[in-house]
C-alpha positions in Angstrom: -24.6 -3.6 -17.7 -21.8 -3.3 -15.1 -22.9 -3.7 -11.4 -21.1 -2.4 -8.4 -22.0 -3.9 -5.0 -21.2 -1.4 -2.2 -21.4 -2.1 1.6 -22.3 0.9 3.7 -22.8 2.0 7.3 -25.1 4.7 8.6 -22.2 6.7 9.9 -20.1 6.7 6.7 -22.8 6.5 4.0 -22.3 4.9 0.6 -18.7 5.5 -0.3 -17.1 4.7 -3.6 -13.6 5.2 -5.0 -13.7 7.7 -7.8 -11.5 10.0 -9.9 -12.1 13.6 -10.7 -10.7 14.4 -14.1 -10.6 17.3 -16.5 -13.5 17.2 -19.0 -13.1 15.8 -22.5 -13.4 19.3 -24.2 -10.7 20.6 -21.8 -8.5 17.6 -22.5 -8.7 18.2 -26.3 -8.0 21.9 -25.8 -4.9 21.2 -23.7 -3.6 18.6 -26.3 -4.2 21.1 -29.2 -2.3 23.8 -27.4 0.4 21.4 -26.3 -0.1 22.2 -22.6 0.5 19.7 -19.8 -2.5 17.5 -18.9 -3.1 17.0 -15.2 -3.5 13.4 -14.0 -6.9 12.4 -12.5 -7.3 13.0 -8.8 -8.4 9.9 -6.8 -11.1 10.7 -4.2 -13.4 9.1 -1.7 -16.9 10.0 -2.8 -20.4 9.3 -1.4 -23.5 8.6 -3.4 -26.2 11.1 -2.4 -29.7 11.0 -3.9 -30.5 14.1 -1.9 -27.8 16.1 -3.8 -29.1 17.7 -7.0 -25.6 18.0 -8.4 -22.2 16.5 -7.9 -19.9 18.5 -5.6 -16.1 18.5 -5.2 -13.8 19.7 -2.5 -11.8 22.9 -3.4 -8.5 21.2 -3.0 -9.3 18.7 -5.8 -10.5 21.5 -8.1 -7.2 23.4 -7.5 -5.1 20.3 -8.2 -6.8 20.0 -11.6 -6.9 23.7 -12.4 -10.5 23.2 -13.5 -12.1 26.1 -15.5 -14.9 28.0 -13.8 -18.3 27.9 -15.5 -20.7 29.8 -13.4 -21.3 31.1 -9.9 -24.3 31.1 -7.6 -25.6 29.9 -4.3 -25.7 26.4 -3.0 -27.5 25.0 0.1 -25.6 22.2 1.7 -26.4 20.9 5.3 -23.4 21.2 7.6 -21.5 23.6 5.4 -23.9 26.4 4.5 -23.1 29.6 6.3 -24.9 32.1 4.1 -27.4 34.8 5.1 -30.9 33.8 6.1 -32.4 35.7 3.2 -30.8 33.1 0.9 -32.0 30.2 3.1 -28.5 29.7 4.6 -27.1 29.0 1.1 -23.4 29.9 0.5 -21.8 31.4 -2.5 -20.5 28.7 -4.8 -18.6 28.3 -8.0 -19.3 25.7 -10.7 -16.6 24.0 -12.7 -16.3 21.9 -15.8 -14.9 18.4 -14.9 -15.1 14.7 -15.6 -15.9 11.8 -13.2 -14.9 8.2 -13.1 -16.5 5.8 -10.5 -14.0 3.0 -10.3 -15.2 -0.6 -10.4 -12.7 -2.6 -8.3 -13.5 -6.1 -9.5 -14.1 -6.6 -13.2 -11.4 -7.3 -15.7 -11.1 -5.3 -17.8 -12.5 -2.5 -15.6 -16.0 -1.4 -16.3 -15.8 2.0 -14.7 -18.6 4.5 -14.9 -17.2 7.4 -16.9 -18.8 10.8 -17.3 -16.7 12.8 -19.7 -18.3 16.2 -19.1 -20.0 17.3 -15.9 -20.6 20.6 -14.1 -19.6 20.2 -10.5 -20.1 22.6 -7.6 -17.3 23.5 -5.3 -18.0 22.6 -1.7 -15.7 22.1 1.3 -16.1 18.4 2.0 -12.7 17.3 3.4 -13.9 18.2 6.9 -16.3 15.2 6.5 -13.6 12.7 5.4 -14.7 12.8 1.7 -13.7 14.8 -1.3 -16.8 14.4 -3.5 -20.5 14.0 -3.4 -22.0 12.2 -6.4 -25.5 13.6 -6.9 -28.6 13.0 -9.0 -27.0 14.5 -12.1 -24.9 11.3 -12.3 -27.2 8.9 -10.5 -30.1 9.6 -12.9 -28.3 7.5 -15.5 -27.9 4.5 -13.1 -30.1 1.9 -11.3 -29.5 2.3 -7.6 -30.9 -0.2 -5.1 -30.5 0.7 -1.4 -30.9 -2.4 0.8 -30.9 -1.0 4.3 -31.4 -4.3 6.2 -28.5 -5.9 4.3 -26.3 -2.8 4.6 -25.6 -2.7 0.9 -26.2 -0.7 -2.2 -26.2 -2.0 -5.8 -25.3 0.5 -8.5 -25.8 -0.6 -12.1 -24.8 1.5 -15.1 
């Protein structure tokens, strides 16, 4: 089981290097139809046990030309501007993507790879990040948050 040790601070949260990719089904479709395959987009992401789903900045989604899956409302502190009747939730689109959390040390790399994932579009660049990795991914990991030591251990 690969283990990733991540230092953190209260101001920046638990940040990881990750890549947003097209999903495996999309990759197969593009190959079969002989279309160009966009390279993964490297992002700074935070791990967030308070986020139900993984969210990605619109600029990253545009670079990958990700296919839209559904639409709805998402409540996100600091970015929600929707009407009070919806609890401040904003209209949001959901996309089909893939995710790789990069392991910087092991040889060969033991990255966490999620081949198919629905991600919500959320303007995150204003916070200095491009993705939030939520419980949809973290549920398959062991996460130990050691506040006094200022470190997180992520095993997958």
